[in-house]
N, C-alpha and C positions, 0 to 999 in steps of 0.2 A: 684499378676500377671497380670491382667487384667490393672492394672495401666500402667506397664511397656509396654504392647502392645499399649496402647493409645499414651503414650509418643514417642516411636517408629515411630508411625504413624504420629504424628504432626511433628517431627524431618525430616522424609522422605518428608512430604509435605512441610515442609518449604524449605529445601534444593530444591527441584524440583522446587519450585515457583522462588526460588532466581536464578537456574539456567536458567529458561525461561527469567526472567529480564535480566541477562546477555546476551543471545542470541539476544533478541529483540535490546537492547543497541546494540551490534556489527552488526546487521542487518541494523540498522537506520543509523549507521556509514558508512556501506558498500553504502547503499543505498543513502546516500548524495552524495558521489563520483560519482555514476552512474547518479544521476539527473543531476549533474553538468556537466558531460561529453555528455549526451544524451538529455536531456529536457528542461535545462535552456532557451534554445533559443527561444523556443515558449510559455513557461509557465513562463518565467522570474525567478528571483532569489529569490522573496518572493512569489513564486506561484501566483502571482496575473492575470498571462495570458496577453493577449492584447486584448484590448477593441473590441468587435464586431467580432473576428478572433479566438483567442485561448481561451478556457474557463478557469477560475480560478481555481487551486488545493485547493488555501487558502480558509477556511471554506467553502468547496464547498459541499453541501448538495447531489449533485448527487455523488460524491466520496464515501462519508461516507455512503449513504443509497443504494448503488448497487455494492458491495464488488465483485461479479463476473463479472460485466460490466467493474470494473476498470482494474481487471486482463487482461480481453479480449481485452480491447482496446490498452493495452500495448502489449501483446502477439500477436494478430493477426492484431492491426490496426484498426480503424475506420471511417465510413464515415457515413454522412448524420445527421439529426437533433437530437440534444440533448438538454434538458433544465437543466441549471445549476444554482441555486439560484434565478430561476425564469426568466431565459435570454435564448433565443433560439440561440444557435449556430448552423452552420451548415457547416462543413468543413472536411478534411480529414486529419487523421493521419495515416501514414505508419507504418506497423511493423519495428521496429529497431533492430531486431535479439537479444535480449537480452534471456540469458539461462533462466530457469525456477528459479534457484537460484537469478540471478539478480533481475527478476521480482519481486520476494518476497522481497527482500531487498529494491527495491525503493517503492514498495507499503508501507512496513513499514516505509520508511522515510516521503513519502508524507501524510500519514495518522495519522502520529505523529507531525506534523510541522504546521506551521503558524497558528495555532488555531484550527486544527484538533487534535483530541484525540482518539486513537484506542485500546482498552484492548485485543483483540484478535489478535494475531501474524499472518501474513501471513507466510506459509511455501513453501518449494519447491513441496511438495506433492500436497498441495492446487493447486496450479499454474499447475502441471501436469494434475490434474484431471479434471482443466477448459477446457471445449471444445468451440469450437467456434459456433456460433449460426447460423451464415450465410450460 
């Protein structure tokens, strides 16, 4: 009897994991479209940014180590100095008016593309709960 409960628990966890992977895959696809519509002009097609002006998103230590700051930058905009991969950038990014779902999708895309790897999915709820610190 205990063995049956164990097998049921494993099956449920496997289903949940597969569902989460499908959700992440769809979110990344949605995020790519959003990126191409709103972000590509400054951060470029391969996330390399523009030298001395717009920071790279590809292999970005700032993006990968500052989860909430990444959300806030898209949700509320950002200005002032930030350090990305050891280089200082001092520019302004205006808010672009994305919904919380769209922000989660674009964060899932940029944190899983161009050499970035993120195992923790960004969700609408996480974005909703991220407050501006300014």
